[in-house]
C-alpha positions in Angstrom: -55.2 -25.4 -0.1 -54.2 -24.6 -3.7 -55.1 -21.0 -3.2 -53.0 -20.8 -0.1 -50.0 -22.2 -1.9 -50.2 -19.5 -4.5 -50.1 -16.7 -1.9 -46.8 -14.9 -1.6 -44.9 -15.7 1.6 -42.6 -13.6 3.7 -42.7 -9.9 4.9 -44.3 -8.6 1.7 -45.6 -5.4 3.4 -42.1 -4.5 4.7 -40.6 -5.0 1.2 -42.6 -2.0 -0.1 -41.4 0.3 2.7 -38.5 2.6 1.7 -35.9 3.4 4.2 -33.6 6.4 4.4 -30.8 4.4 2.7 -33.3 3.5 -0.1 -34.0 7.2 -0.7 -30.3 7.8 -1.2 -30.1 4.9 -3.7 -33.0 6.4 -5.6 -31.2 9.8 -5.5 -28.2 8.0 -7.0 -30.4 6.5 -9.8 -32.0 9.9 -10.5 -28.6 11.6 -10.7 -27.4 9.1 -13.3 -30.5 9.5 -15.3 -30.2 13.3 -15.3 -26.6 13.1 -16.3 -27.6 11.1 -19.4 -30.4 13.6 -20.1 -27.9 16.5 -20.0 -25.5 14.7 -22.4 -28.3 13.8 -24.8 -29.6 17.3 -24.8 -26.2 18.7 -25.7 -26.2 16.5 -28.8 -29.9 17.3 -29.6 -29.3 21.0 -29.3 -26.6 20.9 -31.9 -28.7 18.8 -34.3 -31.6 21.2 -34.0 -29.3 24.2 -34.7 -27.9 22.3 -37.8 -24.3 22.7 -36.6 -21.6 20.2 -36.1 -21.7 18.7 -32.6 -18.8 19.5 -30.3 -18.8 18.5 -26.6 -19.7 21.6 -24.6 -17.8 21.9 -21.3 -20.9 23.2 -19.5 -22.9 20.1 -20.4 -20.1 17.7 -19.6 -19.4 19.6 -16.3 -23.0 19.4 -15.3 -23.2 15.7 -16.1 -20.1 14.9 -14.1 -21.3 16.9 -11.1 -24.5 14.9 -11.2 -22.5 11.6 -11.3 -20.4 12.9 -8.3 -23.7 13.6 -6.5 -24.8 10.0 -7.3 -21.4 8.7 -6.0 -21.9 10.7 -2.8 -25.4 9.1 -2.4 -23.9 5.7 -3.0 -21.2 6.3 -0.4 -23.8 7.3 2.2 -26.5 4.8 1.6 -24.4 1.9 3.0 -23.5 4.0 6.1 -27.1 5.0 6.6 -28.3 1.4 6.2 -25.8 0.2 8.8 -26.7 3.0 11.2 -30.5 2.7 10.8 -32.7 -0.2 9.7 -32.4 -1.2 6.0 -35.4 -2.3 3.9 -35.7 -5.8 2.3 -34.9 -4.5 -1.1 -32.1 -2.1 -0.1 -29.3 -4.2 -1.8 -31.2 -4.6 -5.0 -32.0 -0.9 -5.2 -28.4 0.0 -4.6 -27.1 -2.3 -7.4 -29.8 -1.1 -9.9 -29.0 2.6 -9.1 -25.3 1.9 -9.6 -25.9 0.3 -13.1 -27.6 3.6 -14.2 -25.2 6.1 -12.7 -21.8 4.2 -13.0 -22.5 1.8 -15.8 -24.9 3.3 -18.4 -24.1 7.0 -17.8 -20.3 6.8 -18.3 -20.8 4.5 -21.2 -23.1 7.0 -22.8 -20.6 9.7 -22.1 -18.0 7.8 -24.0 -20.3 7.6 -27.0 -21.0 11.3 -26.9 -17.3 12.1 -26.5 -15.9 9.8 -29.2 -18.8 8.8 -31.3 -19.3 12.3 -32.9 -15.6 13.0 -33.2 -15.0 11.3 -36.5 -11.6 10.3 -35.3 -12.4 6.7 -34.5 -14.4 3.9 -36.1 -17.9 3.8 -34.6 -17.6 0.1 -33.9 -14.6 0.7 -31.8 -16.3 3.4 -29.8 -19.3 1.0 -29.3 -16.9 -1.7 -28.0 -15.3 0.7 -25.5 -18.6 2.0 -24.3 -20.1 -1.4 -24.1 -17.1 -2.7 -22.2 -17.7 -0.1 -19.5 -21.4 -1.0 -19.2 -20.9 -4.8 -19.2 -17.9 -4.7 -16.8 -20.0 -2.6 -14.4 -22.9 -5.1 -14.6 -20.6 -8.0 -14.0 -18.8 -6.2 -11.2 -22.0 -5.5 -9.4 -23.2 -9.1 -9.8 -20.0 -10.5 -8.5 -20.0 -8.1 -5.6 -23.4 -9.6 -4.6 -22.1 -13.2 -4.8 -18.4 -13.1 -3.8 -16.9 -11.9 -0.6 -13.1 -11.6 0.0 -11.4 -12.7 3.2 -10.0 -9.3 3.8 -13.4 -7.6 3.4 -11.9 -5.4 0.6 -13.4 -5.0 -2.9 -12.4 -7.5 -5.6 -11.9 -5.5 -8.7 -12.1 -1.7 -9.1 -15.4 -0.5 -7.4 -17.8 0.7 -10.1 -18.1 4.3 -8.8 -14.3 4.7 -8.9 -14.3 3.0 -12.4 -16.9 5.5 -13.6 -15.0 8.5 -12.3 -11.8 7.2 -13.9 -13.6 6.9 -17.3 -14.9 10.4 -16.8 -11.4 11.6 -16.0 -10.1 10.2 -19.3 -12.9 11.8 -21.2 -12.3 15.2 -19.6 -8.6 15.1 -19.8 -7.9 13.7 -23.3 -9.1 13.8 -26.9 -10.6 10.6 -28.3 -7.9 8.4 -29.9 -6.8 4.8 -30.0 -4.7 5.2 -26.8 -7.5 6.8 -24.7 -9.9 4.1 -26.0 -7.4 1.5 -24.8 -7.3 3.3 -21.4 -11.1 3.1 -21.1 -11.0 -0.6 -21.9 -8.2 -1.1 -19.3 -10.5 0.5 -16.7 -13.3 -1.9 -17.6 -10.8 -4.8 -17.2 -9.8 -3.5 -13.7 -13.5 -3.6 -12.7 -13.7 -7.3 -13.4 -10.2 -8.2 -12.3 -9.3 -10.0 -9.1 -7.2 -7.1 -7.8 -8.4 -6.1 -4.4 -9.1 -2.4 -3.6 -9.4 -1.1 -0.1 -13.0 -0.6 1.2 -13.6 3.0 2.4 -14.1 2.7 6.2 -13.7 5.2 9.0 -11.0 7.8 8.1 -10.7 6.4 4.5 -14.5 7.0 3.9 -14.0 10.6 5.2 -11.1 11.1 2.7 -13.2 9.7 -0.2 -16.1 12.0 0.7 -13.7 15.0 0.9 -12.2 14.0 -2.5 -15.7 13.9 -4.0 -16.6 17.4 -2.6 -13.3 18.8 -3.9 -14.0 17.3 -7.4 -17.5 18.8 -7.4 -16.0 22.3 -6.5 -13.4 22.0 -9.2 -15.9 20.8 -11.9 -18.2 23.7 -10.9 -15.4 26.2 -11.4 -14.4 24.6 -14.7 -18.0 24.5 -16.0 -18.5 28.1 -15.1 -15.4 29.0 -17.1 -13.8 30.8 -14.1 -10.1 31.6 -14.4 -8.0 28.6 -13.4 -10.7 26.1 -13.9 -8.9 24.3 -16.7 -5.8 23.7 -14.5 -8.0 22.4 -11.6 -9.8 19.9 -13.8 -6.6 18.6 -15.3 -5.0 18.2 -11.8 -8.1 16.4 -10.4 -8.5 14.1 -13.4 -4.8 13.3 -13.4 -4.9 12.4 -9.7 -7.9 10.2 -10.2 -6.2 8.2 -13.0 -3.0 8.0 -11.0 -4.7 6.7 -7.9 -6.5 4.0 -9.8 -3.3 3.0 -11.6 -1.2 3.0 -8.4 -3.3 0.7 -6.3 -2.9 -2.4 -8.5 0.9 -1.8 -8.6 0.9 -1.5 -4.8 -1.1 -4.7 -4.5 1.2 -6.6 -6.8 4.3 -5.3 -5.0 2.7 -6.4 -1.7 2.0 -9.9 -3.0 5.5 -10.3 -4.3 6.9 -9.3 -0.9 4.7 -11.8 0.8 5.9 -14.5 -1.5 9.5 -13.7 -0.9 8.9 -13.8 2.9 7.2 -17.2 2.6 10.0 -18.5 0.5 12.6 -17.3 3.0 10.6 -18.9 5.9 10.4 -22.2 4.0 14.1 -22.1 3.2 15.0 -21.3 6.8 
């Protein structure tokens, strides 16, 4: 009887079977890992050549394209899981992959971008990078435990947060203001501001936006004429969208409060 009590219970065999959605989650994790490898190799190459490290657009462009590939996998794994049968460990795989691609990878990018610049104290860069990672971990843990009544996301979704951090890195030089912007993105991820969940047409728009970003980043990394303008426009739009949604939500809530007050007064 004691041996029987020690035996694992439940569909153990099924837990080891990977579904199509799990394959996308693993692709997401691999994309994040490769992005970190590309960024690390950019710094290692400079150290081996005994030259001062300066971020190379080709390495950064490749890393960002890999993160966008991971974001595309993350967008589709939920759709595939709903369309086909999901495995017992699908949700856990998805969260672990997101930590790598949208938590650790952008935090490491912040370190490469600002840590070697000499313009900021190293402790401040570590705080900013750590805030991105920790906010992403908390955001994913809360997503697994808390569901909103509207079905929308509570807090900035971690893929969008990662892309916003990347946009700041690509668009600006490291300084106190941009570090504050990165910390603000980390705060948005753990805030209670609700962001719309991509469904139907909105999901198609998000996918089209990612594909356009991949194309712009590829042109920029290849140093084709007009690439700099494309990357500036894309990064600016990403930051503007993330900044505009909280303002729209606050305006909507204020309007609802005024309507309730007018109804109570009437």
